[in-house]
Backbone as CSV, one residue per row, in Angstrom:
resi,resn,N_x,N_y,N_z,CA_x,CA_y,CA_z,C_x,C_y,C_z
1,UNK,18.147,10.984,53.423,18.245,9.652,52.779,17.056,9.408,51.857
2,UNK,15.893,9.801,52.361,14.677,9.608,51.579,14.715,10.448,50.317
3,UNK,15.214,11.703,50.451,15.315,12.590,49.290,16.294,12.048,48.258
4,UNK,17.405,11.475,48.769,18.411,10.901,47.875,17.829,9.741,47.071
5,UNK,17.033,8.913,47.755,16.399,7.767,47.091,15.412,8.236,46.018
6,UNK,14.688,9.299,46.369,13.715,9.855,45.418,14.412,10.396,44.171
7,UNK,15.574,11.063,44.414,16.341,11.615,43.287,16.839,10.502,42.386
8,UNK,17.329,9.403,42.988,17.835,8.274,42.202,16.712,7.658,41.364
9,UNK,15.540,7.468,41.974,14.398,6.885,41.256,13.998,7.790,40.080
10,UNK,14.032,9.112,40.337,13.660,10.067,39.278,14.638,10.003,38.115
11,UNK,15.943,9.915,38.465,16.968,9.842,37.423,16.804,8.583,36.591
12,UNK,16.579,7.437,37.282,16.393,6.172,36.577,15.168,6.232,35.657
13,UNK,14.098,6.830,36.181,12.865,6.958,35.373,13.118,7.796,34.125
14,UNK,13.836,8.905,34.298,14.157,9.771,33.160,14.999,9.025,32.132
15,UNK,15.988,8.253,32.625,16.845,7.491,31.712,16.044,6.455,30.933
16,UNK,15.112,5.787,31.643,14.280,4.767,30.966,13.417,5.412,29.892
17,UNK,12.770,6.553,30.246,11.907,7.246,29.280,12.722,7.737,28.096
18,UNK,13.920,8.313,28.398,14.791,8.789,27.321,15.218,7.646,26.420
19,UNK,15.523,6.500,27.043,15.912,5.332,26.252,14.788,4.849,25.363
20,UNK,13.570,4.863,25.902,12.412,4.435,25.102,12.184,5.374,23.927
21,UNK,12.322,6.683,24.208,12.142,7.661,23.126,13.226,7.501,22.071
22,UNK,14.467,7.296,22.547,15.578,7.096,21.605,15.360,5.848,20.748
23,UNK,14.926,4.749,21.413,14.708,3.496,20.675,13.578,3.649,19.663
24,UNK,12.514,4.360,20.078,11.386,4.574,19.167,11.819,5.385,17.956
25,UNK,12.611,6.462,18.222,13.080,7.294,17.105,14.051,6.532,16.213
26,UNK,14.910,5.703,16.848,15.866,4.908,16.066,15.137,3.893,15.195
27,UNK,14.114,3.274,15.776,13.334,2.285,15.023,12.603,2.956,13.865
28,UNK,12.033,4.158,14.149,11.325,4.891,13.095,12.276,5.298,11.974
29,UNK,13.447,5.816,12.360,14.427,6.263,11.367,14.984,5.113,10.548
30,UNK,15.061,3.905,11.142,15.606,2.762,10.418,14.594,2.153,9.460
31,UNK,13.293,2.347,9.726,12.245,1.746,8.896,11.600,2.732,7.928
32,UNK,11.721,4.024,8.242,11.044,5.039,7.444,12.036,6.112,6.988
33,UNK,11.595,6.854,5.995,12.371,7.993,5.513,11.399,9.099,5.114
34,UNK,11.917,10.307,4.960,11.085,11.440,4.580,11.453,11.886,3.161
35,UNK,10.422,12.079,2.343,10.644,12.469,0.953,9.880,13.747,0.659
36,UNK,10.310,14.452,-0.357,9.675,15.715,-0.736,8.373,15.469,-1.504
37,UNK,7.437,16.380,-1.324,6.226,16.390,-2.159,6.641,16.801,-3.560
38,UNK,6.047,16.170,-4.570,6.444,16.460,-5.944,5.267,16.983,-6.757
39,UNK,5.566,17.584,-7.884,4.549,18.071,-8.825,4.724,17.338,-10.147
40,UNK,3.614,16.996,-10.794,3.732,16.313,-12.075,2.411,15.757,-12.555
41,UNK,2.419,15.079,-13.710,1.188,14.505,-14.270,0.820,13.196,-13.574
42,UNK,-0.454,12.869,-13.607,-0.921,11.597,-13.054,-2.120,11.116,-13.867
43,UNK,-2.192,9.819,-14.068,-3.294,9.192,-14.803,-3.852,8.054,-13.961
44,UNK,-5.139,8.129,-13.659,-5.816,7.055,-12.906,-6.643,6.224,-13.877
45,UNK,-6.513,4.922,-13.784,-7.174,4.038,-14.754,-7.858,2.868,-14.074
46,UNK,-8.857,2.333,-14.765,-9.446,1.035,-14.439,-8.876,0.034,-15.439
47,UNK,-8.399,-1.094,-14.938,-7.688,-2.029,-15.805,-8.535,-3.276,-16.098
48,UNK,-8.335,-3.816,-17.290,-9.046,-5.026,-17.672,-8.341,-5.727,-18.824
49,UNK,-8.806,-6.919,-19.126,-8.281,-7.698,-20.247,-9.249,-7.574,-21.410
50,UNK,-8.741,-7.106,-22.542,-9.587,-6.899,-23.707,-9.449,-8.010,-24.731
51,UNK,-10.527,-8.261,-25.451,-10.539,-9.230,-26.548,-10.845,-8.489,-27.844
52,UNK,-10.024,-8.727,-28.859,-10.228,-8.080,-30.150,-11.428,-8.711,-30.859
53,UNK,-12.327,-7.867,-31.321,-13.516,-8.316,-32.040,-13.594,-7.602,-33.386
54,UNK,-14.201,-8.272,-34.349,-14.464,-7.617,-35.627,-15.757,-6.817,-35.508
55,UNK,-15.714,-5.594,-36.006,-16.902,-4.742,-35.959,-17.936,-5.180,-36.982
56,UNK,-17.473,-5.766,-38.080,-18.371,-6.186,-39.161,-18.310,-7.707,-39.314
57,UNK,-19.419,-8.380,-38.964,-19.486,-9.853,-38.988,-20.741,-10.278,-39.755
58,UNK,-20.582,-11.292,-40.577,-21.727,-11.856,-41.287,-21.771,-13.362,-41.066
59,UNK,-22.927,-13.856,-40.618,-23.162,-15.293,-40.503,-24.315,-15.666,-41.429
60,UNK,-24.070,-16.637,-42.303,-25.109,-17.082,-43.221,-26.033,-18.075,-42.513
61,UNK,-27.285,-17.642,-42.274,-28.305,-18.494,-41.655,-29.525,-18.532,-42.563
62,UNK,-30.250,-19.627,-42.494,-31.434,-19.801,-43.340,-32.652,-20.089,-42.477
63,UNK,-33.806,-19.654,-42.946,-35.039,-19.858,-42.193,-35.613,-21.257,-42.329
64,UNK,-35.084,-22.031,-43.284,-35.581,-23.401,-43.491,-34.392,-24.356,-43.590
65,UNK,-34.655,-25.615,-43.365,-33.613,-26.628,-43.493,-33.300,-26.866,-44.973
66,UNK,-32.022,-27.062,-45.284,-31.600,-27.314,-46.663,-30.297,-28.097,-46.644
67,UNK,-29.811,-28.455,-47.812,-28.543,-29.187,-47.899,-27.529,-28.380,-48.708
68,UNK,-26.250,-28.658,-48.464,-25.163,-27.941,-49.129,-24.801,-28.656,-50.426
69,UNK,-24.876,-27.918,-51.543,-24.430,-28.476,-52.812,-22.939,-28.223,-53.033
70,UNK,-22.479,-27.029,-52.635,-21.065,-26.732,-52.810,-20.645,-25.550,-51.946
71,UNK,-19.545,-25.724,-51.208,-18.908,-24.609,-50.496,-17.835,-24.042,-51.419
72,UNK,-17.953,-22.779,-51.772,-17.089,-22.180,-52.784,-15.824,-21.573,-52.163
73,UNK,-15.858,-21.290,-50.877,-14.718,-20.634,-50.206,-14.069,-21.591,-49.218
74,UNK,-12.936,-21.165,-48.657,-12.220,-21.941,-47.644,-12.000,-21.077,-46.412
75,UNK,-11.821,-21.729,-45.264,-11.496,-20.989,-44.050,-10.158,-20.264,-44.229
76,UNK,-10.123,-18.997,-43.801,-8.912,-18.191,-43.938,-8.829,-17.427,-45.241
77,UNK,-9.786,-17.666,-46.149,-9.742,-17.003,-47.453,-10.273,-15.569,-47.356
78,UNK,-9.534,-14.651,-47.981,-9.990,-13.260,-48.087,-10.975,-13.149,-49.245
79,UNK,-12.120,-12.541,-48.995,-13.107,-12.374,-50.056,-13.582,-10.928,-50.086
80,UNK,-14.195,-10.560,-51.199,-14.731,-9.223,-51.352,-16.257,-9.257,-51.321
81,UNK,-16.832,-8.130,-51.015,-18.284,-8.021,-51.021,-18.824,-8.400,-52.400
82,UNK,-19.811,-9.288,-52.419,-20.409,-9.744,-53.667,-19.837,-11.046,-54.186
83,UNK,-18.734,-11.538,-53.576,-18.156,-12.817,-54.008,-19.097,-13.971,-53.655
84,UNK,-19.160,-14.986,-54.537,-19.954,-16.181,-54.262,-19.307,-16.964,-53.126
85,UNK,-20.143,-17.500,-52.210,-19.589,-18.219,-51.058,-20.124,-19.649,-50.930
86,UNK,-21.392,-19.892,-51.280,-21.948,-21.243,-51.114,-23.163,-21.427,-52.035
87,UNK,-23.320,-22.670,-52.515,-24.516,-23.049,-53.295,-25.309,-24.034,-52.469
88,UNK,-26.567,-23.668,-52.190,-27.451,-24.505,-51.383,-28.553,-25.076,-52.265
89,UNK,-29.087,-26.204,-51.855,-30.113,-26.894,-52.630,-31.360,-26.025,-52.801
90,UNK,-31.817,-25.929,-54.063,-33.056,-25.223,-54.412,-33.041,-23.748,-54.027
91,UNK,-31.828,-23.147,-53.992,-31.716,-21.729,-53.645,-30.729,-21.048,-54.585
92,UNK,-30.886,-19.725,-54.769,-29.916,-19.002,-55.597,-28.526,-19.052,-54.964
93,UNK,-27.510,-18.819,-55.750,-26.127,-18.777,-55.271,-25.997,-17.682,-54.214
94,UNK,-25.417,-18.040,-53.076,-25.264,-17.076,-51.982,-23.956,-16.312,-52.145
95,UNK,-24.035,-14.992,-51.929,-22.849,-14.128,-52.004,-22.648,-13.413,-50.664
96,UNK,-21.436,-12.899,-50.471,-21.113,-12.229,-49.210,-21.521,-10.761,-49.260
97,UNK,-22.194,-10.264,-48.219,-22.569,-8.845,-48.184,-21.438,-7.946,-47.670
98,UNK,-20.331,-8.558,-47.212,-19.209,-7.757,-46.703,-17.895,-8.313,-47.255
99,UNK,-16.863,-7.484,-47.195,-15.506,-7.956,-47.484,-14.873,-8.413,-46.175
100,UNK,-14.077,-9.476,-46.240,-13.452,-9.963,-45.019,-12.802,-11.317,-45.199
101,UNK,-12.661,-12.014,-44.062,-12.025,-13.324,-44.021,-13.054,-14.362,-43.600
102,UNK,-13.056,-15.508,-44.275,-13.909,-16.622,-43.870,-13.264,-17.262,-42.642
103,UNK,-13.921,-17.140,-41.493,-13.324,-17.628,-40.244,-13.872,-18.984,-39.800
104,UNK,-15.103,-19.319,-40.211,-15.711,-20.597,-39.794,-16.553,-21.147,-40.936
105,UNK,-16.392,-22.441,-41.218,-17.296,-23.171,-42.115,-17.832,-24.369,-41.329
106,UNK,-19.133,-24.357,-41.059,-19.724,-25.396,-40.210,-20.249,-26.601,-40.991
107,UNK,-20.571,-26.425,-42.274,-21.149,-27.510,-43.062,-20.444,-27.596,-44.411
108,UNK,-20.431,-28.806,-44.961,-19.748,-29.040,-46.221,-20.681,-29.750,-47.213
109,UNK,-20.184,-30.010,-48.402,-20.988,-30.568,-49.488,-21.714,-31.838,-49.051
110,UNK,-23.042,-31.865,-49.316,-23.860,-33.032,-49.015,-24.473,-33.038,-47.630
111,UNK,-24.035,-32.137,-46.770,-24.559,-32.115,-45.401,-25.839,-31.293,-45.327
112,UNK,-26.724,-31.691,-44.398,-27.998,-30.993,-44.201,-27.813,-29.907,-43.131
113,UNK,-28.283,-28.704,-43.473,-28.171,-27.559,-42.557,-29.528,-27.298,-41.906
114,UNK,-29.646,-27.454,-40.581,-30.920,-27.144,-39.912,-31.254,-25.663,-40.030
115,UNK,-32.520,-25.328,-39.842,-32.958,-23.926,-39.910,-32.282,-23.100,-38.812
116,UNK,-31.981,-21.868,-39.149,-31.402,-20.894,-38.214,-30.059,-21.329,-37.625
117,UNK,-29.304,-22.109,-38.380,-27.969,-22.552,-37.972,-26.941,-21.936,-38.914
118,UNK,-25.873,-21.324,-38.383,-24.882,-20.693,-39.265,-24.184,-21.709,-40.175
119,UNK,-24.186,-21.417,-41.466,-23.448,-22.252,-42.411,-21.970,-21.876,-42.369
120,UNK,-21.719,-20.585,-42.393,-20.343,-20.080,-42.317,-20.341,-18.673,-41.734
121,UNK,-19.132,-18.207,-41.450,-18.965,-16.905,-40.795,-17.855,-16.126,-41.503
122,UNK,-18.104,-14.834,-41.720,-17.128,-13.949,-42.357,-16.920,-12.736,-41.454
123,UNK,-15.656,-12.355,-41.236,-15.333,-11.205,-40.382,-14.398,-10.255,-41.120
124,UNK,-14.644,-8.977,-40.951,-13.778,-7.959,-41.548,-12.623,-7.669,-40.587
125,UNK,-11.382,-8.015,-40.931,-10.252,-7.811,-40.019,-9.751,-6.377,-39.978
126,UNK,-10.303,-5.513,-40.817,-9.840,-4.127,-40.866,-10.626,-3.223,-39.917
127,UNK,-11.854,-3.571,-39.601,-12.665,-2.797,-38.662,-12.743,-3.561,-37.350
128,UNK,-11.902,-3.175,-36.392,-11.786,-3.917,-35.143,-12.257,-3.088,-33.952
129,UNK,-12.824,-3.752,-32.980,-13.150,-3.154,-31.690,-12.524,-4.021,-30.594
130,UNK,-12.533,-3.503,-29.385,-12.011,-4.241,-28.234,-13.124,-4.352,-27.197
131,UNK,-13.335,-5.550,-26.689,-14.372,-5.785,-25.689,-13.721,-6.132,-24.352
132,UNK,-14.130,-5.418,-23.308,-13.600,-5.634,-21.960,-14.761,-5.941,-21.021
133,UNK,-14.598,-6.970,-20.186,-15.575,-7.290,-19.155,-15.090,-6.736,-17.823
134,UNK,-15.947,-5.951,-17.153,-15.585,-5.336,-15.880,-16.506,-5.791,-14.765
135,UNK,-16.006,-5.730,-13.535,-16.860,-5.898,-12.374,-17.680,-4.621,-12.185
136,UNK,-18.716,-4.704,-11.365,-19.628,-3.576,-11.194,-18.903,-2.310,-10.753
137,UNK,-17.973,-2.440,-9.810,-17.261,-1.267,-9.295,-16.507,-0.541,-10.406
138,UNK,-15.852,-1.302,-11.276,-15.135,-0.688,-12.383,-16.065,-0.094,-13.418
139,UNK,-17.160,-0.796,-13.709,-18.113,-0.317,-14.722,-18.752,1.003,-14.310
140,UNK,-18.923,1.215,-13.010,-19.535,2.454,-12.531,-18.594,3.656,-12.656
141,UNK,-17.321,3.406,-12.840,-16.336,4.498,-12.873,-16.032,4.992,-14.290
142,UNK,-16.398,4.224,-15.298,-16.075,4.619,-16.670,-17.324,5.144,-17.368
143,UNK,-17.111,5.913,-18.431,-18.244,6.447,-19.178,-17.896,6.521,-20.665
144,UNK,-18.926,6.635,-21.450,-18.756,6.709,-22.903,-17.886,7.905,-23.276
145,UNK,-17.003,7.697,-24.247,-16.053,8.678,-24.784,-14.835,8.889,-23.891
146,UNK,-14.728,8.152,-22.778,-13.485,8.174,-22.004,-12.345,7.619,-22.857
147,UNK,-11.130,8.106,-22.610,-9.967,7.608,-23.329,-9.529,6.258,-22.759
148,UNK,-8.813,5.512,-23.593,-8.266,4.229,-23.163,-6.921,4.015,-23.847
149,UNK,-6.110,3.149,-23.270,-4.838,2.772,-23.882,-4.755,1.256,-23.913
150,UNK,-4.300,0.740,-25.054,-4.194,-0.701,-25.270,-2.731,-1.088,-25.389
151,UNK,-2.370,-2.228,-24.832,-1.005,-2.734,-24.991,-1.057,-4.238,-25.199
152,UNK,-0.144,-4.718,-26.044,-0.071,-6.130,-26.383,1.268,-6.688,-25.902
153,UNK,1.226,-7.878,-25.340,2.435,-8.493,-24.811,3.490,-8.667,-25.896
154,UNK,3.041,-8.926,-27.118,3.982,-9.166,-28.217,4.504,-7.878,-28.852
155,UNK,3.905,-6.726,-28.484,4.357,-5.438,-29.020,4.959,-4.656,-27.852
156,UNK,6.221,-4.869,-27.582,6.877,-4.327,-26.400,7.067,-2.808,-26.507
157,UNK,6.856,-2.131,-25.377,7.169,-0.716,-25.281,6.280,0.216,-26.076
158,UNK,5.112,-0.251,-26.473,4.228,0.588,-27.282,2.786,0.393,-26.831
159,UNK,2.049,1.484,-26.745,0.626,1.421,-26.435,-0.157,2.165,-27.507
160,UNK,-1.462,1.890,-27.566,-2.286,2.411,-28.659,-3.507,3.124,-28.077
161,UNK,-3.773,4.316,-28.584,-4.891,5.119,-28.092,-6.222,4.539,-28.566
162,UNK,-7.239,4.708,-27.721,-8.577,4.224,-28.052,-9.598,5.054,-27.279
163,UNK,-10.878,4.807,-27.549,-11.948,5.542,-26.882,-13.116,4.604,-26.610
164,UNK,-13.752,4.781,-25.447,-14.914,3.963,-25.104,-16.082,4.356,-26.000
165,UNK,-16.661,3.353,-26.633,-17.770,3.577,-27.558,-19.119,3.274,-26.916
166,UNK,-19.149,2.263,-26.011,-20.416,1.852,-25.393,-20.132,1.094,-24.107
167,UNK,-21.095,1.171,-23.171,-21.048,0.409,-21.920,-22.430,-0.203,-21.739
168,UNK,-22.490,-1.514,-21.555,-23.796,-2.162,-21.455,-23.682,-3.468,-20.674
169,UNK,-24.842,-4.006,-20.307,-24.907,-5.260,-19.558,-25.310,-6.395,-20.494
170,UNK,-24.645,-7.554,-20.337,-24.971,-8.724,-21.139,-24.823,-9.970,-20.283
171,UNK,-25.916,-10.661,-20.079,-25.904,-11.886,-19.269,-25.259,-11.661,-17.903
172,UNK,-25.674,-10.569,-17.243,-25.179,-10.212,-15.901,-23.698,-9.869,-15.887
173,UNK,-23.123,-9.557,-17.048,-21.748,-9.076,-17.122,-21.769,-7.647,-17.656
174,UNK,-20.771,-6.859,-17.256,-20.704,-5.457,-17.673,-19.631,-5.320,-18.749
175,UNK,-20.074,-4.952,-19.947,-19.223,-4.935,-21.140,-18.887,-3.495,-21.522
176,UNK,-17.612,-3.267,-21.804,-17.159,-1.980,-22.328,-16.627,-2.216,-23.736
177,UNK,-17.195,-1.515,-24.703,-16.761,-1.608,-26.094,-15.856,-0.426,-26.412
178,UNK,-14.682,-0.711,-26.959,-13.668,0.315,-27.196,-13.283,0.326,-28.670
179,UNK,-13.142,1.526,-29.212,-12.724,1.678,-30.607,-11.285,2.199,-30.630
180,UNK,-10.341,1.419,-31.151,-8.951,1.892,-31.231,-8.766,2.871,-32.385
181,UNK,-7.834,3.825,-32.204,-7.521,4.742,-33.302,-6.792,4.007,-34.418
182,UNK,-5.806,3.201,-34.056,-5.035,2.454,-35.047,-4.356,1.284,-34.343
183,UNK,-4.335,0.135,-35.032,-3.677,-1.053,-34.496,-2.715,-1.605,-35.543
184,UNK,-1.707,-2.355,-35.121,-0.800,-2.985,-36.096,-1.563,-3.905,-37.041
185,UNK,-1.064,-4.050,-38.240,-1.751,-4.846,-39.267,-1.867,-6.318,-38.899
186,UNK,-0.983,-6.807,-38.006,-1.018,-8.232,-37.674,-1.941,-8.565,-36.501
187,UNK,-2.666,-7.569,-35.977,-3.633,-7.827,-34.906,-4.917,-8.368,-35.523
188,UNK,-5.410,-9.489,-34.952,-6.579,-10.168,-35.529,-7.643,-10.417,-34.466
189,UNK,-8.895,-10.600,-34.894,-9.971,-10.948,-33.951,-9.610,-12.192,-33.145
190,UNK,-9.958,-12.156,-31.852,-9.651,-13.271,-30.966,-8.418,-13.039,-30.112
191,UNK,-7.534,-12.116,-30.543,-6.352,-11.795,-29.741,-6.762,-10.999,-28.507
192,UNK,-5.884,-10.969,-27.502,-6.167,-10.251,-26.268,-5.148,-9.136,-26.059
193,UNK,-5.536,-8.162,-25.245,-4.649,-7.043,-24.929,-4.958,-6.536,-23.526
194,UNK,-3.988,-5.867,-22.920,-4.198,-5.193,-21.639,-4.805,-3.827,-21.907
195,UNK,-5.848,-3.494,-21.147,-6.579,-2.253,-21.383,-6.548,-1.384,-20.132
196,UNK,-6.185,-0.128,-20.304,-6.264,0.875,-19.240,-7.337,1.878,-19.623
197,UNK,-8.437,1.887,-18.877,-9.532,2.825,-19.117,-9.301,4.040,-18.224
198,UNK,-9.037,5.184,-18.830,-8.627,6.366,-18.085,-9.853,7.052,-17.470
199,UNK,-9.891,7.124,-16.139,-11.025,7.736,-15.440,-10.678,9.092,-14.844
200,UNK,-9.381,9.404,-14.735,-8.969,10.700,-14.192,-7.552,10.997,-14.684
201,UNK,-7.341,12.192,-15.189,-6.033,12.542,-15.732,-5.732,14.010,-15.444
202,UNK,-4.566,14.268,-14.861,-4.141,15.634,-14.556,-2.746,15.856,-15.136
203,UNK,-2.552,17.016,-15.746,-1.244,17.321,-16.321,-0.280,17.874,-15.272
204,UNK,-0.815,18.495,-14.213,0.022,19.056,-13.157,-0.710,18.896,-11.830
205,UNK,-0.171,18.058,-10.960,-0.829,17.768,-9.693,0.195,17.717,-8.568
206,UNK,-0.277,17.931,-7.334,0.557,17.757,-6.149,0.536,16.286,-5.777
207,UNK,1.704,15.633,-5.792,1.764,14.181,-5.674,2.553,13.748,-4.441
208,UNK,2.036,12.701,-3.788,2.743,12.044,-2.686,2.696,10.542,-2.932
209,UNK,3.630,9.779,-2.384,3.582,8.323,-2.557,2.314,7.723,-1.955
210,UNK,1.706,6.788,-2.674,0.494,6.125,-2.187,0.745,5.465,-0.835
211,UNK,1.927,4.872,-0.666,2.217,4.137,0.571,2.395,5.054,1.779
212,UNK,2.380,6.385,1.568,2.490,7.306,2.703,1.135,7.601,3.343
213,UNK,0.048,7.154,2.709,-1.307,7.488,3.164,-1.975,6.265,3.774
214,UNK,-2.567,6.457,4.926,-3.323,5.401,5.593,-4.622,5.988,6.121
215,UNK,-5.736,5.553,5.538,-7.072,6.001,5.959,-7.186,7.525,5.980
216,UNK,-6.648,8.180,4.948,-6.762,9.623,4.846,-5.806,10.398,5.727
217,UNK,-4.854,9.708,6.358,-3.876,10.358,7.227,-2.467,10.086,6.724
218,UNK,-1.555,11.020,7.007,-0.154,10.821,6.686,0.709,11.568,7.694
219,UNK,1.946,11.126,7.857,2.885,11.774,8.775,3.861,12.617,7.977
220,UNK,4.032,13.867,8.398,4.957,14.769,7.721,5.956,15.319,8.736
221,UNK,7.058,15.819,8.208,8.014,16.562,9.031,7.898,18.024,8.633
222,UNK,7.524,18.855,9.625,7.305,20.277,9.388,8.095,21.081,10.423
223,UNK,8.991,21.906,9.934,9.850,22.693,10.829,10.617,21.799,11.800
224,UNK,11.056,20.641,11.294,11.863,19.736,12.101,11.082,18.824,13.018
225,UNK,9.758,18.957,13.056,8.932,18.134,13.941,7.978,17.257,13.126
226,UNK,7.745,16.041,13.639,6.815,15.124,12.981,5.385,15.461,13.383
227,UNK,4.482,15.337,12.406,3.082,15.659,12.660,2.191,14.799,11.783
228,UNK,1.115,14.290,12.353,0.133,13.520,11.577,-0.949,14.465,11.088
229,UNK,-1.224,14.419,9.774,-2.187,15.355,9.187,-3.224,14.608,8.350
230,UNK,-4.346,15.288,8.085,-5.387,14.760,7.200,-5.166,15.279,5.783
231,UNK,-5.447,14.427,4.794,-5.344,14.843,3.394,-6.546,14.325,2.611
232,UNK,-6.914,15.074,1.572,-7.962,14.651,0.646,-7.298,14.226,-0.659
233,UNK,-7.685,13.057,-1.140,-7.012,12.452,-2.292,-7.888,12.555,-3.543
234,UNK,-7.253,12.885,-4.676,-7.934,12.906,-5.968,-7.545,11.687,-6.785
235,UNK,-6.853,11.912,-7.891,-6.449,10.810,-8.771,-5.359,9.966,-8.109
236,UNK,-5.355,8.676,-8.463,-4.343,7.764,-7.937,-3.893,6.815,-9.035
237,UNK,-2.593,6.534,-9.062,-2.092,5.441,-9.881,-1.409,4.461,-8.921
238,UNK,-0.824,3.375,-9.402,-0.242,2.401,-8.465,0.842,2.967,-7.554
239,UNK,1.476,4.081,-7.919,2.594,4.611,-7.139,2.293,5.944,-6.468
240,UNK,1.551,6.827,-7.136,1.362,8.192,-6.652,-0.110,8.501,-6.397
241,UNK,-0.331,9.461,-5.469,-1.677,9.947,-5.179,-1.679,11.471,-5.257
242,UNK,-2.736,12.005,-5.852,-2.881,13.455,-5.948,-3.528,13.987,-4.668
243,UNK,-2.926,15.007,-4.064,-3.495,15.661,-2.887,-4.283,16.877,-3.356
244,UNK,-5.591,16.902,-3.066,-6.454,17.996,-3.524,-6.950,18.855,-2.372
245,UNK,-6.660,18.459,-1.154,-7.103,19.244,-0.007,-6.551,18.656,1.280
246,UNK,-6.854,19.321,2.402,-6.378,18.843,3.694,-5.341,19.773,4.288
247,UNK,-4.459,19.206,5.091,-3.542,20.011,5.894,-2.102,20.026,5.365
248,UNK,-1.863,19.424,4.206,-0.515,19.411,3.648,-0.091,20.832,3.277
249,UNK,1.137,21.192,3.662,1.657,22.530,3.379,2.916,22.451,2.520
250,UNK,3.187,23.548,1.827,4.397,23.627,1.017,5.624,23.501,1.922
251,UNK,6.567,22.671,1.537,7.766,22.457,2.336,7.698,21.249,3.241
252,UNK,6.497,20.665,3.401,6.380,19.457,4.223,7.166,18.304,3.603
253,UNK,7.779,17.490,4.451,8.399,16.248,4.011,7.497,15.096,4.444
254,UNK,7.289,14.140,3.558,6.326,13.069,3.780,7.047,11.795,4.213
255,UNK,6.525,11.154,5.252,7.147,9.934,5.761,6.631,8.715,5.000
256,UNK,7.570,7.912,4.506,7.223,6.670,3.807,8.125,5.562,4.334
257,UNK,7.621,4.332,4.256,8.422,3.178,4.657,9.538,2.956,3.638
258,UNK,10.731,2.658,4.144,11.855,2.412,3.261,11.634,1.137,2.466
259,UNK,12.232,1.087,1.275,12.106,-0.088,0.416,12.896,-1.246,0.999
């Protein structure tokens, strides 16, 4: 009788354990799936919001106070280098040292201009740069001559190549100056663009989904069995991660959460 009771308890225990294992596997299979490791290109970038700036800017400032006799130009007017721009009291006629657009006129006829105050501003719209402000972590990852890509919300489906020209600190902010190869003719100083600063780029890499990795570990199916392995990660984009080392083997299937 005692042996019979022991056998029944053992059977019940086995059934409970089997049920738990079945439920765990069913839950795993319903929430996760296994996908193949893929090969392909990957680009890792630091992202920021860029502001279009004119590379060539002239502001007319004077070392002494004076008054305006006549403003010869208007805001928005295109002028050439050497064109007359303003006549000031007791001074020769002022001309522009650059070609560009008059973007700001601060004083008009009869008004007194204090010393070292801009009378007007001229910007060359043909020589443009892009300025991006980054946090410290991002600034430490980029370097001069790195590639960049620019995109504008109003220019759908198109991006523009650029290159980092300088990285520097200004008023406790980290500034990246970028020179575009070519921009549309209607892009003007003051406009904004999305900037991708490329910090790592591979033409052929071993790729797994980013969501399959947790703290350097991932679960794979190998020879029909699930196994947790360590991996070393290289470049990453929002969707894919490059595997550069660790225990991943050819033929492994990678476990990811279902969409």
